[in-house]
C-alpha positions in Angstrom: 0.0 0.0 0.0 1.3 3.5 -0.9 2.3 5.8 1.9 -0.5 8.2 2.9 0.1 11.9 2.2 -0.9 14.3 4.9 -2.1 17.9 4.5 0.8 20.4 4.9 1.6 21.6 8.4 -0.5 24.7 9.2 -3.3 23.9 6.8 -6.7 22.4 7.4 -9.4 20.8 5.1 -12.8 22.3 5.2 -14.9 19.1 5.1 -18.5 18.8 3.9 -19.8 18.8 7.5 -18.2 22.2 8.2 -18.6 23.9 4.8 -22.2 25.1 5.6 -20.9 27.2 8.5 -18.4 28.8 6.1 -21.1 29.4 3.6 -23.3 31.0 6.3 -20.7 33.5 7.4 -19.6 34.3 3.9 -23.3 34.9 3.0 -23.7 37.2 6.0 -20.5 39.1 5.0 -21.7 39.7 1.5 -25.2 40.8 2.7 -23.8 43.3 5.2 -21.1 44.7 2.8 -23.6 45.1 0.0 -26.1 46.7 2.4 -23.4 49.4 3.0 -22.9 49.7 -0.8 -19.6 47.9 -1.1 -18.9 45.8 -4.2 -16.9 42.6 -4.4 -13.3 42.6 -5.7 -11.2 39.5 -6.3 -7.4 39.9 -6.6 -4.7 37.2 -7.3 -3.5 35.2 -4.4 0.0 36.1 -5.3 1.6 39.5 -6.2 5.0 41.0 -7.1 7.0 40.7 -3.9 7.8 44.4 -4.0 4.1 45.2 -3.4 4.2 43.9 0.1 7.7 45.2 0.9 6.6 48.8 -0.1 3.0 48.5 1.1 3.1 46.5 4.4 6.6 47.6 5.3 10.2 46.2 5.1 10.6 46.0 8.8 7.3 44.3 9.7 7.3 40.8 11.1 5.1 39.7 8.1 7.6 40.8 5.5 10.8 39.7 7.4 9.5 36.4 8.7 6.1 35.3 7.5 5.8 35.6 3.7 5.8 32.7 1.3 8.2 34.1 -1.4 9.6 32.3 -4.4 10.6 32.7 -8.0 8.6 30.9 -10.7 10.3 28.7 -13.2 12.3 30.6 -15.8 11.2 33.9 -14.3 13.5 36.4 -12.7 10.8 38.2 -10.8 10.1 37.3 -7.2 6.4 36.7 -6.2 4.8 36.4 -2.8 1.6 34.7 -1.7 -0.5 37.5 -0.3 -0.2 37.8 3.5 -3.0 40.3 3.7 -5.6 41.8 1.4 -5.2 45.6 1.4 -2.0 46.0 -0.7 -3.4 43.9 -3.5 -6.7 45.8 -3.6 -4.7 49.1 -3.7 -2.6 47.8 -6.6 -5.7 46.7 -8.5 -7.4 50.1 -7.9 -4.3 52.0 -9.2 -3.7 49.6 -12.2 -7.3 49.8 -13.3 -7.6 53.5 -12.8 -10.5 53.1 -10.3 -9.3 56.0 -8.2 -7.3 58.0 -10.7 -9.7 60.9 -11.1 -10.0 63.8 -8.6 -12.8 63.0 -6.1 -13.1 59.4 -7.2 -14.6 57.1 -4.6 -14.3 53.3 -4.3 -15.9 50.9 -1.8 -15.0 47.2 -2.1 -15.1 44.0 -0.1 -13.3 40.7 -0.5 -13.4 37.2 0.9 -10.4 34.9 0.4 -7.3 33.1 1.7 -4.1 34.8 3.0 -0.8 33.0 3.6 1.7 33.5 6.4 4.5 31.3 7.4 4.2 31.3 11.2 3.8 28.8 14.0 0.4 27.2 13.6 -2.1 27.9 16.4 -5.7 27.1 17.0 -7.7 29.5 14.8 -4.5 30.8 13.2 -3.1 28.7 10.4 -0.6 29.3 7.7 -3.6 29.6 5.3 -6.3 31.7 6.9 -9.4 33.2 5.3 -10.4 36.8 5.7 -13.4 39.0 5.0 -12.3 42.6 4.5 -13.5 45.9 3.2 -11.7 48.9 1.8 -13.0 52.5 1.2 -11.0 55.0 -0.9 -11.5 58.7 -1.6 -13.1 59.9 1.6 -10.8 61.5 4.3 -13.6 62.4 6.7 -14.1 60.5 10.0 -17.6 59.4 8.9 -15.9 56.9 6.6 -13.9 55.4 9.5 -17.0 55.0 11.5 -18.9 53.4 8.6 -16.3 50.7 8.4 -16.3 50.1 12.1 -20.1 49.8 12.2 -20.1 47.5 9.2 -17.6 45.2 11.0 -19.7 45.2 14.2 -22.9 44.5 12.2 -21.2 41.6 10.5 -20.4 40.1 13.9 -23.8 40.7 15.3 -25.5 39.1 12.4 -23.2 36.1 12.8 -24.5 35.8 16.3 -21.2 36.7 18.1 -21.7 38.0 21.6 -19.5 39.7 24.2 -17.9 42.1 21.8 -15.4 44.8 22.8 -14.2 47.6 20.6 -10.9 49.4 21.2 -9.9 52.5 19.2 -6.8 54.6 19.0 -5.2 57.1 16.7 -1.6 57.2 15.5 -2.2 60.5 13.8 -1.0 61.6 10.4 2.5 61.0 9.0 4.1 63.8 11.1 2.2 62.8 14.3 3.2 59.2 13.8 6.9 60.1 13.4 6.8 62.3 16.5 5.2 59.5 18.5 7.8 57.1 17.2 10.6 59.4 18.5 9.0 59.9 21.9 8.5 56.1 22.3 12.2 55.4 21.4 13.3 58.0 23.9 11.1 56.4 26.6 12.2 52.8 25.8 15.9 53.3 25.1 17.0 53.4 28.8 15.1 50.1 29.2 16.5 48.4 26.2 18.3 45.7 28.2 15.0 44.7 29.8 13.3 44.2 26.5 13.0 40.8 24.8 15.6 40.2 22.0 12.9 40.7 19.4 11.8 44.0 20.8 15.4 45.2 21.1 15.6 44.7 17.3 12.3 46.5 16.9 13.4 49.5 18.9 15.6 50.6 16.0 13.3 49.4 13.2 9.6 49.4 14.2 9.3 50.6 17.8 5.5 50.9 17.8 5.2 47.1 17.4 6.8 46.8 20.9 3.5 48.0 22.3 1.8 45.0 20.8 4.2 42.4 22.3 2.8 39.7 24.5 6.2 39.1 26.1 5.9 39.9 29.9 9.3 41.7 29.8 8.1 44.0 27.0 4.8 44.6 28.7 6.6 45.6 31.9 9.0 47.9 30.1 6.1 49.6 28.2 4.1 50.3 31.4 3.6 54.0 31.7 4.7 54.6 28.1 3.5 57.9 26.5 0.2 57.8 24.7 0.0 58.3 21.0 -2.7 60.9 21.8 0.0 63.2 23.2 1.7 63.4 19.8 -1.3 64.1 17.6 -1.4 67.2 15.4 -4.5 69.4 15.8 -6.0 68.0 12.6 -5.5 64.4 13.7 -6.9 65.2 17.2 -10.0 66.7 15.6 -10.4 63.7 13.4 -10.2 61.3 16.3 -12.5 63.3 18.4 -15.1 63.2 15.6 -14.7 59.4 15.3 -15.4 59.0 19.0 -18.4 61.4 18.8 -19.9 59.5 15.8 -19.4 56.1 17.5 -21.2 57.4 20.6 -24.0 58.8 18.5 -24.4 55.4 16.8 -24.7 53.7 20.2 -21.4 51.8 19.8 -19.6 51.0 23.1 -15.8 51.4 22.8 -12.7 52.1 24.8 -9.8 54.4 23.8 -6.6 52.4 24.1 -3.5 54.5 23.6 -1.3 51.4 23.3 -3.2 49.9 20.4 -1.1 49.4 17.2 -1.4 47.3 14.1 1.2 45.1 12.5 1.5 47.1 9.2 3.5 50.2 8.6 0.8 51.8 6.3 -1.7 52.7 9.1 -2.2 56.3 10.1 -4.8 58.1 12.2 -7.7 55.9 13.3 -7.0 52.3 14.4 -9.4 49.8 15.9 -9.6 46.2 17.1 -12.6 44.0 18.0 -12.3 41.2 20.5 -14.8 38.6 21.6 -15.4 36.5 24.7 -14.6 32.8 24.6 -11.2 32.9 22.9 -8.9 33.3 25.9 -5.9 35.6 25.7 -5.8 35.6 21.8 -9.3 37.1 21.6 -9.1 39.4 18.7 -11.5 38.6 15.8 -10.6 41.5 13.5 -9.5 45.1 13.2 -8.6 47.9 10.8 -7.7 51.5 10.4 -6.9 54.3 8.1 -4.1 54.4 5.6 -4.1 57.8 3.8 -0.5 57.4 2.4 -0.6 53.9 1.1 -2.1 54.6 -2.4 0.6 57.3 -3.1 3.4 55.1 -1.8 2.4 52.4 -4.3 2.4 54.8 -7.3 -1.1 56.2 -7.3 -2.4 59.7 -6.8 -2.7 60.8 -3.2 -6.0 59.1 -2.0 -7.2 58.5 1.5 -8.3 55.0 2.5 -9.6 53.0 5.4 -10.7 49.4 5.9 -10.6 46.3 8.1 -9.9 42.6 7.9 -11.7 39.9 9.8 -10.3 36.3 10.1 -13.0 33.8 9.4 -11.3 30.9 11.3 -11.1 32.9 14.5 -14.8 34.0 14.1 -15.9 30.4 13.7 -13.8 29.5 16.7 -15.4 32.2 18.8 -18.9 31.2 17.7 -18.2 27.6 18.6 -16.9 28.6 22.0 -20.0 30.7 22.6 -22.2 27.8 21.4 -23.8 29.9 18.6 -25.6 28.0 15.9 -25.1 29.7 12.5 -28.2 30.1 10.3 -27.2 27.3 7.9 -29.3 27.2 4.8 -30.1 23.7 3.5 -32.2 22.5 0.6 -34.7 19.7 1.2 -33.3 16.5 -0.2 -35.5 14.1 -2.2 -34.2 10.5 -2.5 -35.4 8.2 -5.2 -35.8 4.5 -4.4 -36.3 2.0 -7.2 -37.7 -1.5 -7.0 -36.5 -3.3 -10.1 -34.5 -2.4 -13.3 -37.5 -0.7 -15.0 -38.1 1.5 -12.0 -34.5 2.4 -11.9 -34.6 3.6 -15.5 -37.8 5.6 -14.7 -36.1 7.2 -11.7 -33.1 8.3 -13.8 -35.5 10.4 -16.0 -37.5 11.6 -12.9 -34.2 12.6 -11.2 -33.3 14.9 -14.2 -36.8 16.4 -14.2 -36.7 17.2 -10.5 -33.3 18.9 -10.8 -34.5 20.9 -13.7 -37.3 22.1 -11.4 -34.7 23.3 -8.8 -35.3 20.4 -6.4 -32.3 18.8 -4.7 -32.6 15.1 -5.6 -30.4 12.0 -5.7 -30.5 8.3 -5.9 -28.3 5.2 -5.5 -27.5 4.0 -9.0 -26.3 0.6 -7.8 -28.8 -2.4 -7.9 -29.2 -2.5 -4.1 -32.3 -3.9 -2.4 -35.0 -1.3 -1.5 -34.1 -1.8 2.2 -30.5 -0.9 1.5 -31.6 2.1 -0.6 -33.7 3.4 2.4 -30.6 3.0 4.6 -28.6 5.2 2.2 -31.5 7.7 2.2 -31.4 7.8 6.0 -27.6 8.2 6.0 -27.9 11.1 3.6 -30.6 12.7 5.8 -33.2 12.8 3.0 -36.3 14.8 3.8 -38.5 12.8 1.3 -38.2 9.5 -0.4 -39.9 8.6 -3.7 -40.5 4.9 -4.2 -41.2 3.5 -7.6 -42.0 -0.2 -8.3 -43.9 -2.2 -10.8 -47.3 -1.1 -9.4 -46.4 2.6 -9.5 -45.0 2.2 -13.1 -48.3 0.6 -14.2 -50.4 3.4 -12.6 -48.1 6.2 -13.8 -47.6 7.4 -10.2 -45.0 7.5 -7.5 -45.1 7.0 -3.7 -43.9 10.0 -1.8 -42.9 9.6 1.9 -42.1 12.4 4.3 -39.2 11.0 6.4 -39.9 13.3 9.4 -43.5 12.4 9.8 -43.7 9.0 8.1 -46.7 10.3 6.0 -47.0 8.6 2.6 -49.1 9.6 -0.4 -49.3 8.6 -4.0 -49.0 11.4 -6.6 -48.2 11.7 -10.3 -44.6 12.4 -11.2 -45.4 15.9 -12.4 -47.0 16.7 -9.0 -44.0 15.9 -6.9 -42.7 19.5 -6.8 -46.0 20.8 -5.5 -46.3 18.1 -2.9 -43.0 18.7 -1.0 
């Protein structure tokens, strides 16, 4: 016997028993996004490596440690499986001139896999799926809040409870640089107390130290200056307006001056949503504004804001909270044949039922009627149609409701109206 091949480490199959849950949250994601007037975009799962180096940031953990990067056969260019969705959407918007005109607006959403080479954890695999939205062309705080409310609505419609929203602002480019300098000044005297990773980050990406889960880093960051202290007047007004609009919308939130995101492109508003039932790693999604990203990737200066939500983590949170997703399932009609003539008849009836939009199936093997009923039970059929010699002679079929046990005899063309 040949050796069995296993799925690659850090990946997971989505089996038929689980796929209805995925379909349910994907359906909810599409419904909510389209309710907010976002249109779907689908970008390639791999891009030119330079896109992520310039977009996400050379010094980020994702670019330095987690990307799947390789050179295709006979190709000198390096490509990378996408580790996140925003950079590819920006590239597509620039390339297709979707935001090239003055005042152009674009609101899109996407659902698909991302790829990161990291230590696999429960709900965090090397291939993870994400629902995300991106809005371009509007610099006002109202657009930030729309994205936040859309994300919260998605979770609520999925049935997720015990949600917490944290918000922060890094400010514009100048505010962010000012805060970076202040943070470096605060942490430099404590450098020896930082983890090895954060000692490296201190010179490259000091804001990421605030996000460290290492106890040494958390102790060193205690009492660190808040990003709010470095905000420009414009950025402060923007963030104040975000908070006011969230309050008006009835959204409960907490301002967290230590909140940062893992990508260099974020400016001004940041947010993260957590849910109960996930333990310490309780984040289910987050986002923020990125007003300089389009320009840095070769487009005209265009403000942008968006979020990403990991679907694996959402499903894990729903499971821990014992939430049953609204799974849609078609009623299944199973055809049982008694004899060869009846089997031939059922082949034709099967095609007719499917043409009428009815989910129908049958066992094509010459099993006994009893065995065919066992298969119908195993497949969780809602109805069973039985055809034998007497039914063929009468031009009728026997229809059985498997839940109630009720049986009735109807003409084949009346089956659809009898379900």
